[in-house]
C-alpha positions as CSV (number, residue, x, y, z in Angstrom):
1,M,-5.9,-5.2,-42.0
2,S,-3.1,-3.0,-40.8
3,T,-3.2,-1.1,-37.6
4,K,-2.2,2.6,-37.0
5,P,0.7,3.4,-34.7
6,Q,-0.1,4.5,-31.2
7,P,0.3,8.3,-30.6
8,H,3.3,8.9,-28.5
9,H,1.1,10.3,-25.7
10,D,-0.8,6.9,-25.5
11,W,2.5,5.3,-25.0
12,E,3.4,7.6,-22.1
13,A,0.1,7.0,-20.5
14,K,0.3,3.2,-20.8
15,L,3.9,3.3,-19.5
16,A,2.9,5.4,-16.5
17,A,0.1,3.0,-15.8
18,L,2.7,0.1,-16.0
19,H,5.1,1.8,-13.5
20,E,2.0,2.2,-11.1
21,H,1.1,-1.4,-11.4
22,L,4.8,-2.4,-10.7
23,F,5.0,-0.2,-7.7
24,A,1.8,-1.8,-6.4
25,S,3.2,-5.3,-7.1
26,V,6.4,-4.6,-5.3
27,E,4.6,-3.3,-2.2
28,T,2.8,-6.6,-1.8
29,L,6.2,-8.2,-1.5
30,V,6.8,-7.0,2.1
31,T,5.7,-10.2,3.6
32,G,7.9,-13.2,3.4
33,D,5.0,-15.3,1.8
34,E,4.6,-12.8,-1.2
35,W,8.5,-12.6,-1.5
36,K,8.6,-16.4,-1.9
37,R,5.9,-16.5,-4.4
38,A,7.5,-13.7,-6.4
39,L,10.8,-15.4,-6.5
40,E,9.4,-18.9,-7.4
41,F,7.4,-17.1,-10.3
42,A,10.7,-15.3,-11.4
43,A,12.5,-18.7,-11.3
44,R,10.1,-19.9,-14.1
45,F,10.2,-16.8,-16.1
46,R,13.9,-16.1,-15.6
47,T,14.4,-15.1,-19.3
48,R,12.4,-12.0,-18.5
49,S,13.4,-9.0,-16.3
50,F,12.3,-8.9,-12.7
51,N,10.0,-5.9,-13.4
52,N,8.3,-7.6,-16.3
53,T,7.9,-10.8,-14.2
54,L,5.8,-8.9,-11.6
55,L,3.8,-7.2,-14.2
56,I,2.9,-10.6,-15.8
57,W,2.2,-12.1,-12.4
58,W,0.0,-9.1,-11.4
59,Q,-2.0,-9.2,-14.6
60,H,-2.5,-12.9,-14.7
61,E,-3.7,-12.9,-11.1
62,A,-6.3,-10.3,-12.0
63,A,-7.3,-12.3,-15.1
64,Y,-7.7,-15.4,-12.8
65,R,-9.9,-13.5,-10.3
66,Q,-12.0,-12.3,-13.1
67,G,-12.4,-16.0,-14.5
68,R,-10.7,-15.2,-17.8
69,V,-7.9,-17.8,-17.2
70,P,-8.3,-21.2,-15.6
71,D,-5.2,-21.2,-13.3
72,P,-3.7,-18.8,-10.8
73,M,-0.1,-19.1,-12.2
74,P,0.9,-18.8,-15.8
75,M,2.7,-21.7,-17.5
76,Y,4.2,-20.1,-20.7
77,V,3.9,-16.6,-22.1
78,A,4.7,-15.4,-25.5
79,G,3.7,-12.8,-28.1
80,F,0.9,-12.9,-30.6
81,K,3.1,-13.8,-33.6
82,Q,5.4,-16.0,-31.4
83,W,2.4,-18.1,-30.6
84,Q,1.6,-18.4,-34.2
85,T,5.0,-19.8,-35.0
86,L,4.3,-22.5,-32.6
87,G,1.0,-23.5,-34.3
88,R,-1.2,-21.7,-31.7
89,R,-3.3,-18.7,-31.9
90,V,-4.7,-16.3,-29.2
91,I,-8.3,-17.2,-28.3
92,A,-10.8,-14.4,-29.5
93,G,-11.4,-11.9,-26.7
94,Q,-8.3,-12.8,-24.6
95,R,-6.4,-9.6,-23.5
96,G,-2.7,-9.6,-23.6
97,Y,-0.6,-8.8,-20.6
98,M,1.1,-5.5,-21.2
99,I,5.0,-5.3,-20.3
100,F,8.0,-3.3,-21.0
101,A,9.8,-3.8,-24.3
102,P,13.0,-2.2,-25.4
103,L,12.8,0.8,-27.8
104,T,15.9,0.9,-29.9
105,A,17.5,3.2,-32.5
106,R,20.5,3.1,-34.7
107,F,23.5,5.2,-34.0
108,A,26.4,5.9,-36.5
109,T,30.1,7.2,-36.2
110,S,33.4,7.3,-38.0
111,F,35.2,7.4,-34.6
112,P,33.7,4.7,-32.3
113,I,36.2,5.4,-29.5
114,D,34.9,8.8,-29.1
115,A,31.6,8.5,-27.1
116,D,30.4,12.0,-28.1
117,S,30.8,11.3,-31.9
118,W,27.8,8.9,-32.2
119,R,24.8,10.4,-33.9
120,R,21.2,8.9,-34.0
121,L,20.1,7.9,-37.5
122,G,16.8,8.7,-38.8
123,R,14.2,5.8,-39.7
124,N,15.3,5.4,-43.2
125,E,18.7,7.3,-43.0
126,R,21.7,5.4,-44.2
127,P,25.1,5.8,-42.6
128,R,27.8,7.8,-44.4
129,A,30.7,6.1,-46.1
130,G,33.1,4.6,-43.4
131,E,30.7,4.9,-40.6
132,I,30.0,2.2,-38.0
133,V,26.4,1.6,-37.0
134,R,25.3,0.1,-33.7
135,T,21.9,-0.4,-32.2
136,R,21.2,1.1,-28.7
137,M,18.3,1.0,-26.3
138,V,16.9,4.5,-26.0
139,G,13.7,3.8,-23.9
140,V,10.8,1.4,-23.4
141,R,7.5,0.8,-25.0
142,P,4.4,-1.3,-24.1
143,A,4.5,-4.8,-25.5
144,Y,2.0,-7.7,-25.0
145,V,2.2,-11.3,-24.1
146,W,-0.4,-14.1,-23.7
147,D,-0.3,-17.1,-21.5
148,V,-0.7,-20.5,-23.1
149,S,-4.1,-21.0,-21.4
150,Q,-5.3,-18.0,-23.5
151,T,-4.4,-19.9,-26.8
152,D,-5.5,-22.8,-28.6
153,G,-4.0,-25.0,-31.3
154,R,-1.1,-27.5,-31.6
155,P,-0.1,-29.2,-28.4
156,L,3.2,-28.1,-27.0
157,P,5.8,-30.8,-26.4
158,E,5.8,-32.2,-22.9
159,L,9.1,-31.6,-21.0
160,P,10.3,-33.7,-18.0
161,T,9.6,-32.2,-14.5
162,P,11.6,-33.4,-11.5
163,H,9.6,-34.8,-8.6
164,L,11.5,-34.8,-5.3
165,L,11.1,-36.9,-2.1
166,R,11.4,-35.0,1.3
167,G,15.0,-34.5,2.2
168,E,16.4,-35.4,-1.1
169,A,18.3,-33.1,-3.4
170,P,17.9,-32.8,-7.1
171,P,20.3,-35.3,-8.9
172,G,23.4,-33.8,-9.9
173,L,22.6,-30.4,-8.4
174,W,25.4,-30.5,-5.6
175,D,27.8,-31.7,-8.1
176,G,26.9,-28.9,-10.7
177,L,27.0,-26.2,-8.0
178,A,30.3,-27.4,-6.6
179,A,31.8,-27.4,-10.1
180,I,30.9,-23.7,-10.4
181,V,32.4,-23.0,-7.1
182,R,35.5,-24.5,-7.9
183,D,35.6,-23.0,-11.3
184,A,35.5,-19.6,-9.5
185,G,38.7,-20.4,-7.8
186,F,37.3,-21.5,-4.3
187,S,37.8,-24.8,-2.5
188,L,34.8,-26.6,-1.1
189,S,34.6,-28.7,2.0
190,T,32.2,-29.8,4.5
191,V,32.4,-29.7,8.3
192,T,31.0,-31.9,10.9
193,D,28.3,-29.5,12.3
194,A,27.4,-25.8,12.7
195,A,29.8,-25.5,15.7
196,G,32.7,-25.6,13.3
197,L,31.1,-22.6,11.3
198,R,30.2,-20.4,14.3
199,G,26.5,-21.7,14.1
200,A,26.2,-21.0,10.5
201,N,25.0,-23.6,7.8
202,G,27.5,-22.5,5.4
203,V,30.5,-20.0,5.2
204,T,32.3,-18.3,2.2
205,D,35.7,-17.1,3.2
206,F,36.8,-14.7,0.4
207,R,40.3,-14.4,1.8
208,A,41.0,-17.9,1.9
209,R,39.1,-18.6,-1.1
210,A,37.1,-21.3,0.5
211,V,33.5,-22.5,1.0
212,M,32.4,-24.6,3.8
213,V,29.0,-26.4,4.3
214,R,27.5,-28.3,7.3
215,D,27.5,-32.1,6.7
216,D,24.8,-32.8,9.4
217,M,21.9,-31.6,7.3
218,D,19.6,-33.3,5.0
219,A,20.9,-33.4,1.2
220,A,18.3,-30.8,0.3
221,A,19.4,-28.4,3.0
222,R,23.0,-29.0,2.1
223,V,22.4,-28.2,-1.6
224,K,20.5,-25.0,-0.7
225,T,23.3,-23.8,1.5
226,L,25.7,-24.4,-1.4
227,A,23.5,-22.4,-3.8
228,H,23.5,-19.6,-1.2
229,E,27.3,-19.5,-0.8
230,L,27.7,-19.6,-4.6
231,A,25.5,-16.5,-4.7
232,H,27.8,-14.8,-2.4
233,I,30.7,-15.7,-4.6
234,R,28.9,-14.3,-7.6
235,M,27.6,-11.1,-6.1
236,H,29.5,-10.0,-3.0
237,E,33.3,-10.1,-3.7
238,P,34.6,-7.7,-1.1
239,A,36.7,-5.7,-3.6
240,S,33.6,-5.1,-5.8
241,D,31.6,-2.9,-3.3
242,A,28.7,-4.8,-4.5
243,V,26.8,-4.5,-1.3
244,S,27.1,-2.1,1.5
245,H,24.9,-3.7,4.0
246,R,25.0,-7.4,5.1
247,G,21.2,-7.5,5.3
248,I,21.0,-6.8,1.6
249,G,23.7,-9.3,0.8
250,E,21.9,-12.0,2.8
251,V,18.6,-11.3,1.2
252,E,20.2,-11.6,-2.2
253,A,22.0,-14.8,-1.5
254,E,19.1,-16.6,0.0
255,S,16.8,-15.3,-2.7
256,V,19.1,-16.7,-5.4
257,A,19.1,-20.1,-3.5
258,L,15.3,-20.1,-3.3
259,M,15.2,-19.4,-7.2
260,I,17.7,-22.2,-7.9
261,G,15.8,-24.6,-5.7
262,A,12.5,-23.6,-7.2
263,A,13.8,-24.2,-10.7
264,H,14.6,-27.7,-9.6
265,G,11.3,-28.4,-7.8
266,M,12.4,-27.8,-4.4
267,D,10.5,-25.9,-1.7
268,T,13.0,-24.0,0.5
269,S,10.4,-21.7,2.1
270,D,10.5,-23.2,5.6
271,Y,14.0,-21.8,6.0
272,T,14.2,-19.3,3.4
273,I,11.2,-17.0,4.3
274,P,12.0,-16.2,7.9
275,Y,15.6,-15.8,6.8
276,V,14.8,-13.4,4.0
277,S,12.2,-11.4,6.0
278,S,14.5,-11.0,9.1
279,W,17.3,-9.7,6.9
280,A,15.1,-7.3,4.8
281,N,13.8,-5.8,7.9
282,S,17.5,-5.2,9.2
283,V,18.3,-2.6,6.6
284,Q,17.6,0.5,8.5
285,A,17.8,3.1,6.0
286,K,15.3,1.2,3.6
287,T,12.0,-0.3,3.8
288,P,11.6,-4.0,3.0
289,T,9.9,-2.9,-0.2
290,E,12.8,-0.9,-1.2
291,V,15.1,-3.8,-0.5
292,V,13.0,-5.9,-2.7
293,Q,13.0,-3.3,-5.6
294,E,16.8,-2.9,-5.3
295,T,17.6,-6.7,-5.2
296,G,15.1,-8.4,-7.3
297,E,16.8,-7.8,-10.8
298,R,20.2,-8.7,-9.4
299,V,18.9,-11.8,-7.9
300,R,17.2,-12.9,-11.1
301,R,20.2,-12.2,-13.3
302,T,22.5,-14.2,-10.9
303,A,20.1,-17.1,-10.6
304,A,19.6,-17.3,-14.2
305,A,23.3,-17.2,-14.9
306,I,23.9,-20.0,-12.4
307,L,21.1,-22.1,-13.8
308,D,22.4,-21.7,-17.3
309,Q,25.6,-23.3,-16.2
310,L,24.1,-26.3,-14.4
311,P,23.7,-29.6,-16.4
312,T,20.7,-30.6,-14.3
313,T,17.2,-31.3,-15.1
314,Q,15.3,-28.1,-14.5
315,R,11.7,-26.9,-14.6
316,V,11.1,-25.2,-17.8
317,A,11.3,-21.3,-18.1
318,G,8.3,-19.3,-18.9
319,D,8.9,-19.5,-22.7
320,P,6.8,-22.1,-24.5
321,P,9.0,-25.1,-25.8
322,G,10.5,-24.5,-29.1
323,L,10.1,-20.7,-29.1
324,D,12.8,-18.7,-30.6
325,R,12.8,-15.3,-28.9
326,S,15.7,-14.1,-31.0
327,A,13.1,-13.8,-34.0
328,P,12.3,-10.2,-35.1
329,A,9.5,-8.4,-33.1
330,H,6.4,-6.8,-34.6
331,R,4.3,-4.0,-33.3
332,V,0.6,-3.9,-32.6
333,T,-1.6,-1.2,-31.3
334,A,-3.3,-1.4,-27.8
335,A,-6.5,-2.1,-29.4
336,A,-5.1,-5.2,-30.9
337,A,-4.1,-6.4,-27.4
338,T,-7.5,-8.0,-27.3
339,A,-7.5,-10.7,-30.0
340,S,-10.5,-11.2,-32.3
341,P,-11.3,-13.5,-35.2
342,E,-11.8,-10.6,-37.6
343,R,-8.6,-8.8,-36.9
344,Q,-5.1,-10.6,-36.7
345,P,-2.9,-8.0,-35.3
346,E,0.8,-7.6,-35.7
347,S,2.3,-8.4,-32.5
348,L,4.0,-5.9,-30.1
349,E,6.1,-8.9,-29.2
350,A,7.6,-9.7,-25.7
351,R,11.2,-9.2,-26.7
352,S,11.1,-7.7,-23.4
353,L,13.6,-6.4,-21.0
């Protein structure tokens, strides 16, 4: 049974509602504890944008409070058709979580170096002879995903999860981070104590292209500090003008460190939360909420890029094992966001931002 496309005004209303929910979610991040939870959540769902991460988080918490899902934290999320490719089906009556997905269009030109020469092609329009065609994002549309707890069917493969003892660092994480630091052209050394770093746990010296970390801390603290300094290297090169206020830079670097730690089963909150909270409140021209809004996506992208380079055993991201998210997406109407045995909707898949 096919479904009719949603009227454009319905999309606009749903997108407006998404933005409203997103703003409400961001407002809750003013406290350090909520910021910690958001970053730990984003570390697991790092293939998705920070905004979509917040939307999934907010809707799943609501579903948990209403008794529609058994756990307060999602494990894996995917679209309707994506779950089917993994041998699972959405349980009848389970509502999908609405997120932003890219709306794309095709553009053609005979002169690609001329930015003004690109013209948008109609749905079935073919390019003229000799024209080059490219696809561009032109907006967003609502899409739906479901958590694994909202599905049943073939069991997912079990992946290894690291378990750490107090004070230990994840195996190979220091060496992996150190290799990325050195690949960026920085030397890495340790100093006896904080006195050698003017009271800091770690220092990145861009002029000398050097990173230094205290050696009198537990292994977990040392590796967290190294992740923090690597974030500075990736995000805060002085010549790039990437950050105009030190407070924003410190929030970003420590948040990246928390995400890297969370992806390896580390809990860095005893240090990270007071640190992030104090720096977020030091930005005089912005509220802590605004700092979070502006840094969240940069933090996620930086942490995800670092994690992709590490050869370590990491906690799985939010995609189900074996899912190929590069597969073509399919649309479904808002009515199809609630699954039923009589109707098997086409998926407005989470090929999300």
